[in-house]
C-alpha positions in Angstrom: 0.4 149.1 282.6 0.4 147.6 279.1 2.4 150.6 277.7 5.3 149.9 280.3 8.6 149.2 278.6 11.2 150.7 276.2 9.9 151.3 272.6 12.2 152.3 269.7 10.7 153.9 266.6 10.7 151.4 263.5 9.0 153.5 260.9 6.8 156.4 260.5 3.9 157.3 258.0 3.1 160.8 256.7 5.4 162.3 259.4 7.4 164.9 257.1 3.9 166.2 256.1 2.9 166.3 259.7 6.2 168.3 260.7 5.5 170.5 257.7 2.1 171.5 258.8 3.5 172.1 262.5 5.7 175.0 260.8 8.9 172.9 261.3 11.8 173.9 258.8 13.2 171.4 256.1 16.5 171.0 258.1 14.7 170.0 261.5 12.4 167.6 259.4 15.3 165.8 257.6 17.0 165.3 261.0 13.9 164.1 262.8 13.3 161.5 260.1 16.6 159.6 261.5 16.2 160.7 265.2 16.4 157.1 266.6 13.7 157.9 268.9 13.4 155.6 271.9 10.4 156.0 274.6 10.7 154.5 278.0 7.1 154.1 279.8 6.6 153.6 283.3 2.9 153.8 284.7 1.9 153.6 288.2 -1.8 154.0 288.6 -2.7 157.4 286.9 0.9 158.5 287.0 3.3 158.2 284.2 7.0 158.6 283.7 8.4 158.8 280.2 11.7 159.0 279.1 12.3 160.2 275.6 15.6 159.5 274.1 16.9 160.4 270.6 20.0 161.4 268.8 19.1 164.9 269.5 17.8 165.1 273.2 16.8 163.3 276.1 13.9 164.2 278.2 12.0 163.2 281.3 8.2 163.9 281.2 6.1 163.2 284.4 2.2 163.4 284.1 -0.8 162.4 285.8 -3.8 161.2 283.8 -6.4 164.2 283.6 -4.0 166.8 284.9 -2.7 169.6 282.7 1.0 170.0 282.2 3.6 172.0 280.0 5.7 170.4 277.5 8.5 171.2 274.9 8.4 169.3 271.5 11.7 168.2 269.9 11.7 171.4 267.6 11.0 173.6 270.8 7.3 174.5 270.0 5.6 174.8 273.8 2.4 173.3 274.3 0.1 172.7 277.3 -2.5 169.9 277.8 -3.4 166.7 279.2 -3.3 162.8 278.7 -6.5 160.9 279.2 -7.0 157.1 279.3 -9.9 156.1 276.7 -10.3 152.4 277.0 -6.8 150.8 276.1 -5.9 154.1 274.4 -3.7 156.8 275.8 -5.3 160.2 274.3 -3.4 163.6 274.4 -4.8 167.0 273.5 -2.3 169.7 273.6 -2.7 173.5 272.7 0.3 175.2 271.3 1.4 178.2 273.3 2.4 180.4 270.1 -0.7 180.0 268.3 -3.5 178.4 270.5 -3.9 175.5 267.7 -4.5 172.2 268.6 -2.3 169.1 268.6 -4.0 165.6 269.3 -1.9 162.6 269.8 -3.1 159.1 270.6 -1.0 156.1 271.8 -2.3 152.7 271.5 -0.9 148.9 271.3 -1.5 147.0 268.1 -0.3 143.8 267.3 2.6 144.2 269.7 3.5 147.5 268.4 3.3 151.1 270.0 1.4 153.2 267.5 1.6 156.9 268.2 -0.8 159.0 266.0 -0.8 162.6 265.4 -3.3 165.1 264.0 -2.6 169.1 263.4 -4.7 171.1 261.4 -6.1 168.3 259.3 -2.6 166.5 258.8 -2.4 163.0 260.2 0.9 161.0 260.8 1.9 158.0 262.8 5.1 156.4 264.4 5.2 153.1 264.8 7.3 151.4 267.7 8.8 148.0 268.5 9.2 146.8 272.3 13.1 146.6 273.1 
């Protein structure tokens, strides 16, 4: 339950290169740099409710650890996959529905920050969130 709370994006690392690798056009990448993303996380046992709020959309996500589900990324890319808990890290593995390529993401708490890391086709990025 350590992830519980509302987190606001503070900074990003290599996020533009990651989005470019994902095939996101330059206009959407520029907008995403200033999306003011907030993530609210509520965990009850193996069940998670996450609310993503940004300048561009609000989305409610419900999932159970280890159970596959479908998700639409902010740019409209459809993926399917699962979240697992590995120690104190949430680890997600998602397959794009359009090309079957894999996107991995992790969430971990480091020094009071929520660090969300991404990897797609060899390009890594991070978004660092502060608790509100």
